[in-house]
C-alpha positions as CSV (number, residue, x, y, z in Angstrom):
1,X,-102.4,-28.4,97.4
2,X,-101.3,-24.9,98.0
3,X,-104.2,-22.3,97.9
4,X,-102.4,-20.3,95.1
5,X,-103.0,-23.1,92.8
6,X,-106.8,-23.1,93.2
7,X,-107.1,-20.4,90.3
8,X,-104.0,-21.7,88.4
9,X,-104.5,-23.4,85.0
10,X,-101.9,-25.8,83.5
11,X,-101.0,-27.4,86.9
12,X,-99.6,-30.9,86.6
13,X,-100.7,-33.4,89.4
14,X,-99.4,-37.0,89.4
15,X,-99.5,-39.9,91.8
16,X,-96.2,-40.5,93.4
17,X,-96.4,-44.3,93.3
18,X,-93.9,-45.8,90.8
19,X,-92.4,-42.5,89.9
20,X,-89.2,-40.6,90.7
21,X,-90.0,-37.3,92.6
22,X,-88.3,-34.2,91.2
23,X,-88.5,-30.8,92.9
24,X,-88.3,-27.6,90.9
25,X,-87.2,-24.6,92.8
26,X,-87.6,-21.0,91.6
27,X,-85.9,-18.7,94.1
28,X,-88.4,-15.9,94.2
29,X,-92.1,-15.6,95.1
30,X,-95.1,-17.3,93.3
31,X,-96.2,-14.3,91.2
32,X,-92.7,-14.1,89.6
33,X,-92.2,-17.9,89.4
34,X,-95.5,-18.5,87.5
35,X,-94.5,-15.6,85.1
36,X,-91.1,-17.1,84.3
37,X,-91.2,-18.8,80.9
38,X,-87.9,-20.6,81.4
39,X,-89.1,-22.2,84.7
40,X,-92.4,-23.3,82.9
41,X,-90.4,-24.9,80.1
42,X,-88.5,-27.0,82.7
43,X,-91.7,-27.9,84.5
44,X,-93.2,-29.2,81.2
45,X,-90.1,-31.1,80.3
46,X,-89.8,-32.8,83.6
47,X,-93.5,-33.8,83.8
48,X,-93.6,-34.9,80.2
49,X,-91.7,-38.1,81.4
50,X,-94.2,-40.4,82.8
51,X,-91.6,-41.8,85.2
52,X,-91.2,-38.4,86.9
53,X,-93.4,-36.5,89.2
54,X,-92.2,-32.8,89.3
55,X,-93.5,-30.4,91.9
56,X,-92.6,-26.7,92.4
57,X,-91.1,-24.8,95.4
58,X,-91.2,-21.1,95.5
59,X,-89.7,-18.6,98.0
60,X,-92.3,-18.1,100.8
61,X,-94.1,-14.8,100.7
62,X,-95.7,-14.6,104.1
63,X,-93.7,-16.9,106.4
64,X,-95.8,-19.9,105.2
65,X,-94.2,-23.4,105.5
66,X,-91.7,-24.3,102.8
67,X,-93.5,-27.1,101.1
68,X,-94.2,-28.1,97.6
69,X,-97.1,-26.3,95.8
70,X,-98.7,-29.5,94.4
71,X,-98.8,-31.9,97.3
72,X,-97.5,-29.9,100.4
73,X,-94.4,-32.1,100.7
74,X,-91.0,-31.1,102.2
75,X,-87.9,-30.7,100.0
76,X,-86.3,-33.6,101.8
77,X,-88.7,-36.1,100.2
78,X,-87.2,-35.5,96.7
79,X,-84.1,-37.3,95.4
80,X,-83.7,-34.8,92.6
81,X,-83.7,-31.1,93.1
82,X,-83.8,-28.8,90.0
83,X,-83.3,-25.1,90.2
84,X,-84.2,-22.5,87.6
85,X,-82.2,-19.2,88.2
86,X,-82.7,-16.1,86.0
87,X,-81.3,-13.2,88.1
88,X,-78.2,-12.7,90.3
89,X,-80.4,-11.1,92.9
90,X,-82.0,-14.5,93.6
91,X,-78.7,-16.3,94.5
92,X,-79.0,-15.9,98.3
93,X,-82.6,-17.1,98.0
94,X,-81.6,-20.2,96.3
95,X,-79.0,-21.0,99.0
96,X,-81.6,-20.3,101.7
97,X,-84.2,-22.6,100.0
98,X,-81.8,-25.5,100.0
99,X,-81.0,-25.0,103.7
100,X,-84.6,-24.5,104.6
101,X,-85.5,-27.7,102.8
102,X,-83.5,-29.8,105.3
103,X,-80.8,-30.9,102.9
104,X,-77.2,-30.0,103.0
105,X,-76.9,-26.9,100.9
106,X,-73.2,-27.5,99.8
107,X,-72.7,-30.4,97.3
108,X,-69.5,-31.5,99.1
109,X,-71.7,-32.5,102.1
110,X,-74.0,-34.7,100.0
111,X,-72.9,-38.3,99.2
112,X,-74.1,-41.6,98.1
113,X,-76.7,-42.3,95.3
114,X,-79.4,-39.6,94.8
115,X,-81.8,-40.0,97.6
116,X,-84.3,-38.0,99.7
117,X,-82.4,-35.9,102.2
118,X,-79.3,-36.2,100.0
119,X,-80.6,-35.3,96.6
120,X,-78.8,-34.6,93.4
121,X,-79.0,-30.8,92.9
122,X,-79.1,-29.6,89.3
123,X,-79.1,-25.9,88.6
124,X,-79.8,-24.2,85.3
125,X,-81.2,-21.0,83.8
126,X,-79.8,-18.0,82.0
127,X,-77.9,-16.8,85.1
128,X,-76.2,-20.2,85.4
129,X,-75.0,-20.4,81.9
130,X,-73.7,-16.8,82.0
131,X,-71.5,-17.5,85.0
132,X,-72.1,-20.8,86.9
133,X,-69.4,-20.2,89.5
134,X,-71.3,-18.2,92.3
135,X,-73.6,-21.2,92.7
136,X,-71.1,-24.0,91.9
137,X,-70.6,-25.0,95.4
138,X,-74.4,-25.7,95.9
139,X,-74.8,-27.8,92.7
140,X,-73.9,-31.4,91.9
141,X,-74.6,-30.6,88.2
142,X,-75.3,-27.5,86.2
143,X,-77.1,-27.3,82.9
144,X,-75.3,-25.0,80.6
145,X,-77.6,-23.8,77.9
146,X,-81.2,-24.3,77.0
147,X,-83.2,-27.0,78.8
148,X,-84.8,-28.4,75.6
149,X,-81.4,-29.3,74.3
150,X,-80.1,-31.0,77.5
151,X,-82.9,-32.5,79.5
152,X,-84.1,-35.1,77.0
153,X,-80.5,-36.6,77.2
154,X,-80.0,-36.1,80.9
155,X,-83.3,-37.5,82.3
156,X,-82.7,-41.2,81.2
157,X,-79.4,-41.1,83.0
158,X,-81.0,-39.7,86.1
159,X,-83.9,-42.3,86.0
160,X,-81.4,-45.1,85.9
161,X,-79.3,-43.6,88.8
162,X,-81.1,-45.2,91.8
163,X,-78.2,-47.1,93.0
164,X,-75.3,-45.5,91.2
165,X,-72.3,-44.0,92.9
166,X,-72.7,-40.2,92.8
167,X,-69.3,-39.3,91.7
168,X,-69.2,-41.9,89.0
169,X,-72.7,-40.9,87.8
170,X,-71.7,-37.2,87.6
171,X,-68.5,-38.0,85.9
172,X,-70.2,-40.0,83.2
173,X,-72.8,-37.2,82.6
174,X,-70.1,-34.5,82.4
175,X,-68.0,-36.6,80.0
176,X,-70.9,-37.6,77.7
177,X,-73.8,-35.2,77.7
178,X,-73.2,-31.8,76.0
179,X,-74.1,-28.8,78.2
180,X,-73.5,-30.6,81.5
181,X,-71.1,-29.1,83.9
182,X,-70.0,-30.9,87.1
183,X,-68.5,-28.2,89.3
184,X,-66.9,-30.9,91.6
185,X,-64.8,-32.0,88.7
186,X,-63.1,-28.7,88.2
187,X,-60.6,-26.8,90.4
188,X,-59.4,-23.2,90.3
189,X,-56.1,-21.6,91.4
190,X,-56.1,-17.9,92.3
191,X,-53.4,-15.3,93.0
192,X,-53.1,-13.2,96.1
193,X,-55.5,-10.6,94.7
194,X,-58.2,-13.1,93.8
195,X,-57.5,-13.4,89.9
196,X,-57.9,-16.7,88.4
197,X,-54.6,-18.3,87.5
198,X,-55.6,-21.7,86.3
199,X,-58.7,-23.9,85.7
200,X,-58.2,-27.6,85.9
201,X,-60.6,-30.4,84.8
202,X,-60.6,-33.9,86.2
203,X,-59.4,-36.6,83.6
204,X,-62.1,-37.4,81.2
205,X,-64.1,-34.2,81.6
206,X,-63.9,-31.4,78.9
207,X,-61.6,-28.6,79.6
208,X,-64.4,-26.3,78.7
209,X,-68.1,-27.0,78.8
210,X,-69.9,-26.0,75.6
211,X,-73.2,-24.4,75.9
212,X,-76.2,-26.4,74.4
213,X,-78.9,-24.8,72.3
214,X,-81.9,-25.6,70.1
215,X,-81.7,-24.4,66.5
216,X,-85.3,-24.6,65.3
217,X,-88.9,-24.6,66.8
218,X,-92.0,-26.0,65.3
219,X,-93.9,-24.3,68.0
220,X,-92.6,-21.3,69.9
221,X,-92.2,-21.6,73.6
222,X,-95.3,-20.4,75.3
223,X,-97.1,-20.2,78.8
224,X,-97.7,-23.6,80.3
225,X,-99.2,-22.0,83.5
226,X,-101.5,-19.2,84.0
227,X,-102.7,-17.6,87.2
228,X,-104.5,-14.4,88.3
229,X,-101.8,-14.0,90.9
230,X,-99.0,-13.9,88.3
231,X,-96.9,-10.7,87.9
232,X,-97.6,-11.1,84.1
233,X,-101.1,-12.5,83.9
234,X,-101.1,-13.3,80.2
235,X,-100.4,-15.9,77.7
236,X,-96.6,-15.3,76.8
237,X,-95.0,-16.5,73.6
238,X,-91.4,-16.0,72.5
239,X,-90.6,-14.8,69.1
240,X,-87.1,-16.2,69.1
241,X,-84.0,-16.4,71.2
242,X,-81.1,-14.1,71.3
243,X,-80.8,-10.8,69.6
244,X,-79.0,-9.8,66.4
245,X,-78.4,-6.2,67.5
246,X,-75.2,-6.8,69.6
247,X,-75.7,-4.3,72.3
248,X,-72.4,-4.4,74.0
249,X,-73.9,-4.3,77.6
250,X,-76.5,-7.1,77.1
251,X,-75.4,-10.6,78.1
252,X,-78.5,-12.2,76.5
253,X,-77.4,-10.9,73.0
254,X,-74.2,-12.8,73.4
255,X,-74.9,-16.0,75.3
256,X,-77.9,-16.8,73.2
257,X,-75.9,-16.6,70.0
258,X,-76.6,-17.3,67.2
259,X,-79.8,-15.2,67.3
260,X,-82.8,-17.5,66.3
261,X,-86.0,-15.8,65.1
262,X,-88.8,-18.4,65.0
263,X,-90.8,-18.3,61.8
264,X,-94.2,-16.8,61.8
265,X,-95.9,-20.3,61.7
266,X,-94.1,-21.4,64.9
267,X,-95.0,-18.2,66.7
268,X,-98.7,-18.4,65.7
269,X,-98.7,-22.0,66.8
270,X,-97.5,-20.9,70.2
271,X,-100.1,-18.2,70.4
272,X,-102.8,-20.7,69.4
273,X,-102.2,-22.5,72.7
274,X,-103.7,-19.7,74.5
275,X,-106.5,-21.1,76.7
276,X,-110.2,-20.1,76.2
277,X,-111.0,-17.0,78.2
278,X,-107.5,-15.6,78.2
279,X,-107.7,-12.4,76.2
280,X,-104.2,-10.9,76.5
281,X,-100.9,-12.3,75.1
282,X,-97.4,-11.1,75.7
283,X,-94.7,-11.3,73.2
284,X,-91.0,-11.9,74.2
285,X,-88.3,-10.7,71.8
286,X,-90.1,-8.0,70.0
287,X,-86.8,-6.2,69.7
288,X,-85.5,-8.5,66.9
289,X,-88.8,-9.5,65.2
290,X,-89.0,-8.3,61.6
291,X,-92.0,-6.1,60.6
292,X,-93.6,-8.7,58.4
293,X,-93.7,-11.3,61.2
294,X,-95.1,-8.7,63.6
295,X,-97.8,-7.7,61.1
296,X,-98.8,-11.3,60.8
297,X,-98.9,-11.7,64.6
298,X,-101.0,-8.5,64.9
299,X,-103.4,-9.8,62.3
300,X,-103.8,-13.0,64.1
301,X,-104.4,-11.4,67.5
302,X,-106.9,-9.0,66.0
303,X,-108.8,-11.8,64.4
304,X,-108.9,-13.8,67.6
305,X,-109.9,-10.9,69.8
306,X,-106.7,-11.0,71.8
307,X,-105.0,-7.8,73.2
308,X,-101.2,-7.4,73.1
309,X,-98.8,-6.8,75.9
310,X,-94.9,-6.5,75.8
311,X,-92.0,-5.5,78.0
312,X,-90.6,-2.8,75.8
313,X,-90.7,-1.7,72.1
314,X,-87.8,-0.9,69.9
315,X,-88.4,2.6,68.8
316,X,-87.6,2.1,65.2
317,X,-89.7,-1.0,64.8
318,X,-93.2,0.3,65.2
319,X,-95.4,-0.5,62.2
320,X,-98.9,0.9,61.4
321,X,-100.4,-2.7,61.9
322,X,-98.6,-2.9,65.3
323,X,-99.9,0.6,66.3
324,X,-103.5,-0.5,65.3
325,X,-103.2,-3.6,67.6
326,X,-101.7,-1.5,70.4
327,X,-104.7,0.9,70.2
328,X,-107.3,-2.0,70.2
329,X,-105.4,-3.6,73.1
330,X,-106.1,-0.5,75.3
331,X,-102.7,-0.5,76.9
332,X,-102.2,2.1,79.5
333,X,-98.5,2.4,79.1
334,X,-95.5,1.4,76.8
335,X,-91.8,1.3,77.4
336,X,-88.8,2.4,75.2
337,X,-85.2,1.7,76.2
338,X,-82.9,4.3,74.9
339,X,-80.4,2.7,77.4
340,X,-77.7,5.3,76.7
341,X,-78.2,8.9,77.7
342,X,-77.0,10.4,74.6
343,X,-76.6,9.6,70.9
344,X,-72.9,9.2,71.4
345,X,-73.4,6.7,74.2
346,X,-75.9,4.8,72.2
347,X,-73.1,4.4,69.6
348,X,-70.8,3.3,72.4
349,X,-73.1,0.5,73.5
350,X,-74.1,-0.2,69.8
351,X,-77.8,0.5,70.5
352,X,-78.4,2.1,67.1
353,X,-81.3,4.4,68.1
354,X,-81.3,8.0,67.2
355,X,-83.2,10.7,69.1
356,X,-85.5,11.2,66.1
357,X,-86.5,7.5,66.4
358,X,-87.4,7.9,70.1
359,X,-89.4,11.1,69.3
360,X,-91.3,9.5,66.5
361,X,-92.1,6.5,68.6
362,X,-93.4,8.8,71.4
363,X,-95.7,10.6,68.9
364,X,-96.9,7.4,67.3
365,X,-97.7,5.7,70.6
366,X,-99.5,8.7,72.0
367,X,-101.6,8.9,68.8
368,X,-102.5,5.2,69.4
369,X,-104.0,6.0,72.8
370,X,-101.0,5.2,75.0
371,X,-100.6,8.2,77.3
372,X,-97.9,6.8,79.7
373,X,-94.6,6.3,78.3
374,X,-91.6,4.8,80.3
375,X,-88.0,5.5,79.2
376,X,-85.3,3.1,80.4
377,X,-81.8,4.5,80.7
378,X,-78.6,3.3,82.3
379,X,-75.9,5.4,84.1
380,X,-72.4,4.5,84.7
381,X,-71.6,3.5,81.1
382,X,-68.2,3.7,79.8
383,X,-67.0,7.2,78.8
384,X,-70.1,8.8,80.2
385,X,-69.8,12.6,80.8
386,X,-71.8,15.5,81.9
387,X,-72.6,16.4,78.4
388,X,-74.3,13.0,77.8
389,X,-76.4,13.6,80.9
390,X,-77.4,17.0,79.6
391,X,-78.4,15.5,76.3
392,X,-80.7,13.1,78.0
393,X,-82.3,15.8,80.0
394,X,-82.9,17.7,76.8
395,X,-84.4,14.5,75.2
396,X,-86.8,14.0,78.1
397,X,-88.0,17.6,77.6
398,X,-88.4,16.9,73.8
399,X,-90.4,13.7,74.4
400,X,-92.7,15.5,76.8
401,X,-93.2,18.4,74.4
402,X,-94.0,15.8,71.7
403,X,-96.6,13.9,73.7
404,X,-98.5,16.8,75.5
405,X,-100.1,18.3,72.4
406,X,-101.3,15.0,71.2
407,X,-102.6,14.2,74.6
408,X,-104.5,17.6,74.9
409,X,-106.0,17.1,71.4
410,X,-107.5,13.8,72.7
411,X,-108.6,15.2,76.0
412,X,-106.0,13.1,77.9
413,X,-103.3,13.9,80.3
414,X,-99.9,12.4,79.3
415,X,-97.4,11.0,81.8
416,X,-93.7,10.3,81.4
417,X,-91.9,7.8,83.6
418,X,-88.1,7.8,83.8
419,X,-86.5,4.5,85.0
420,X,-82.8,5.1,85.7
421,X,-80.6,2.1,86.4
422,X,-77.0,1.6,87.3
423,X,-75.1,-0.3,84.6
424,X,-73.7,-3.7,85.7
425,X,-70.8,-5.2,83.6
426,X,-71.8,-8.9,82.7
427,X,-69.7,-11.9,81.7
428,X,-69.5,-12.8,78.0
429,X,-70.1,-9.1,76.8
430,X,-67.5,-6.6,75.6
431,X,-68.1,-4.7,78.8
432,X,-67.0,-7.7,81.0
433,X,-63.6,-5.9,81.4
434,X,-65.0,-2.7,82.9
435,X,-65.7,-1.3,86.3
436,X,-69.1,-1.0,87.9
437,X,-69.5,2.7,88.3
438,X,-68.4,3.8,84.9
439,X,-64.7,4.5,85.6
440,X,-61.7,2.8,86.9
441,X,-62.7,3.6,90.5
442,X,-60.3,2.9,93.3
443,X,-63.0,1.5,95.6
444,X,-66.5,0.4,95.7
445,X,-67.4,3.5,97.7
446,X,-66.0,5.8,95.1
447,X,-68.1,3.9,92.4
448,X,-71.2,4.3,94.5
449,X,-70.5,8.1,95.1
450,X,-70.1,8.6,91.4
451,X,-73.3,6.8,90.5
452,X,-75.3,8.6,93.2
453,X,-74.1,12.0,92.0
454,X,-75.1,11.2,88.4
455,X,-78.5,10.1,89.5
456,X,-78.9,13.3,91.6
457,X,-77.8,15.3,88.6
458,X,-80.5,13.9,86.3
459,X,-83.1,14.0,88.8
460,X,-82.5,17.8,89.4
461,X,-82.3,18.4,85.6
462,X,-86.0,17.2,85.3
463,X,-87.2,18.6,88.5
464,X,-90.3,20.8,88.2
465,X,-91.6,19.1,85.0
466,X,-95.3,18.2,85.5
467,X,-96.6,14.7,85.1
468,X,-93.1,13.1,85.2
469,X,-92.1,10.4,87.5
470,X,-88.4,9.8,88.2
471,X,-87.5,6.4,89.5
472,X,-84.0,5.0,90.3
473,X,-82.6,2.0,92.1
474,X,-80.1,3.1,94.7
475,X,-76.6,2.1,93.6
476,X,-76.0,0.5,97.0
477,X,-78.8,-1.9,96.2
478,X,-77.3,-2.7,92.8
479,X,-73.8,-3.4,94.1
480,X,-74.5,-7.0,95.2
481,X,-75.8,-7.7,91.7
482,X,-72.6,-6.4,90.3
483,X,-70.6,-8.6,92.7
484,X,-72.6,-11.7,92.1
485,X,-72.4,-11.3,88.3
486,X,-68.7,-11.7,88.1
487,X,-68.1,-13.7,91.3
488,X,-66.4,-17.1,91.6
489,X,-67.3,-20.0,93.8
490,X,-65.7,-18.4,96.9
491,X,-68.8,-16.2,97.2
492,X,-70.9,-19.3,98.2
493,X,-70.7,-18.9,102.0
494,X,-71.6,-15.2,101.4
495,X,-74.7,-16.2,99.7
496,X,-75.7,-18.7,102.3
497,X,-75.1,-16.2,105.1
498,X,-77.2,-13.5,103.3
499,X,-79.9,-16.0,102.3
500,X,-80.4,-17.4,105.8
501,X,-80.5,-13.9,107.4
502,X,-77.3,-14.5,109.4
503,X,-75.4,-11.6,107.9
504,X,-76.0,-8.5,105.7
505,X,-74.2,-8.4,102.3
506,X,-71.5,-6.1,103.6
507,X,-71.1,-8.0,106.8
508,X,-70.9,-11.4,104.9
509,X,-68.3,-10.1,102.4
510,X,-66.1,-8.9,105.3
511,X,-66.5,-12.1,107.3
512,X,-65.3,-14.2,104.4
513,X,-62.4,-12.0,103.4
514,X,-63.9,-10.8,100.1
515,X,-64.4,-7.3,98.8
516,X,-67.0,-5.7,96.5
517,X,-64.2,-3.9,94.7
518,X,-62.5,-7.2,93.8
519,X,-65.6,-8.5,91.9
520,X,-67.6,-5.4,90.8
521,X,-65.1,-2.5,90.3
522,X,-61.7,-3.9,89.6
523,X,-61.0,-3.5,85.9
524,X,-59.9,-6.6,84.0
525,X,-56.8,-7.1,81.8
526,X,-57.2,-8.0,78.2
527,X,-55.5,-11.3,78.8
528,X,-57.1,-12.1,82.1
529,X,-58.5,-15.6,82.7
530,X,-62.1,-15.4,84.0
531,X,-63.8,-18.0,86.2
532,X,-66.7,-18.2,83.6
533,X,-64.0,-19.3,81.0
534,X,-64.7,-22.8,82.3
535,X,-67.6,-22.4,79.8
536,X,-67.4,-22.2,76.0
537,X,-70.1,-19.9,74.5
538,X,-68.3,-20.1,71.1
539,X,-67.4,-16.5,71.2
540,X,-63.8,-15.6,70.7
541,X,-62.4,-13.5,73.5
542,X,-60.4,-11.3,71.0
543,X,-63.7,-10.5,69.4
544,X,-65.1,-9.2,72.7
545,X,-62.0,-7.2,73.2
546,X,-62.1,-5.6,69.8
547,X,-65.8,-4.7,70.4
548,X,-64.6,-3.0,73.6
549,X,-62.2,-1.0,71.6
550,X,-64.8,-0.1,69.1
551,X,-67.1,1.0,72.0
552,X,-64.5,3.3,73.4
553,X,-64.3,5.0,69.9
554,X,-68.1,5.1,69.5
555,X,-67.9,2.8,66.4
556,X,-70.9,0.7,65.4
557,X,-70.9,-3.0,64.5
558,X,-73.7,-4.2,62.2
559,X,-76.3,-6.7,63.3
560,X,-75.6,-10.5,63.0
561,X,-76.2,-12.0,59.6
562,X,-76.0,-15.6,60.6
563,X,-76.0,-16.8,57.0
564,X,-72.7,-15.2,56.2
565,X,-71.3,-13.5,59.3
566,X,-68.4,-15.1,61.1
567,X,-67.2,-12.3,63.2
568,X,-67.6,-13.6,66.8
569,X,-66.8,-17.2,66.2
570,X,-70.2,-18.8,67.3
571,X,-71.2,-19.7,63.8
572,X,-67.9,-21.2,62.8
């Protein structure tokens, strides 16, 4: 057993005798792995089958041997290898973990029935069902959608697969189980500039793989594992999945459609699973929860003596009951995400937040005893101009002027933290057609120069303000994410070379004849075929294109009303 598990609660330990071993890979370090709710859900689902023993592998932190956490076994002992991937930045690590585990990293090099040293590799997670193609070459099978909707149907097939021909097994799964994508059964044809011309499916496989999703929850998904080593050391509970707001840059708001808000009873049931001695709960999805549900949750947490944590608050959804709970929770900081630098840009992205909402939230949070406020904003948005940047600089000064008198009255110093991030166009959003960098740049170098100049301008605009931190990711470090987000399966050797330390990102792209401009910066045509079109999210492409046109005219789209709205096609 790994020393990290000594203080972990919720660990599942099973005897191997008579059971099928399944490895679960999370391509980042343990503190992040044990904080990821999606990975925890898969861990629970796999171990809920008595016939399966599932053990976890995480990316080594300190050059330690690459072995399973639960029983210190090598990856090559497992005939089934599952991977949960949430972020594009983790793609090279996933490729490296397969190689380090002593198994052929590419699916084409694995054959025969699923067996140790030649396992069946099954990849899933939100990054996979946004665009599976960057990792397609590594996977025998990919889960498209939510694990709870797919694994109960998939696992019986896998348990009966001991002597099955691999190709026949995969074809049967891809043809009969919704949400199962067999990359080896699909071929892609490209033009000379790398655009997808045609996607072909093997006979019997669906032309497009429809995403699978759950519709209801008696008990909201919640933390199954807790550890003092976790990045988020708290009992997490989700309020729902998806978001009704329809922010045009946000992939989760589109690929989790229709938005599902769990009822208050389901959320309270998830919170009630909090182990004794754990006094802090984290809520996921507070941006879409209605005030009545939040008030019930706040009352429940107050009654049970539990403090509240969250990633960010929607500035126009802060109720008196929630403020009371925040005050009792003794939070040191809170975050608000304007996302767009100006009111006009927030209309472009369909954020729907006014400067007045942000200032009112800053005042209310400071009154509640939260004296550090984080503001998240993106640069490189479509139609962004110098005037938008100037408006954000003015807003920062207004927020500061709002907080400082309240802090002085309470005898506390207030601090403002600006987090400036470069916008990355994502598949299945109205902005999937746009260029990284914010304009139709002729090269990736031009895009990086523009982003660096914008960040430099914002930083100079707030320079000299006391008690203000300015944080920004270097655009050069964001470029690989922008490439991987819209990449196709030709990127696989790049990921493997980066992950194994053979080449840098720039070197690997050049070595394999690929360009960052091709994936990240090149603007897309309205009728272009994308590699992720092998999936069917239920969203009509003409809807996404219309949303882009509305964005360019700063026109708003109202939130989803799933009972009667049929705009995007998902609910048809």
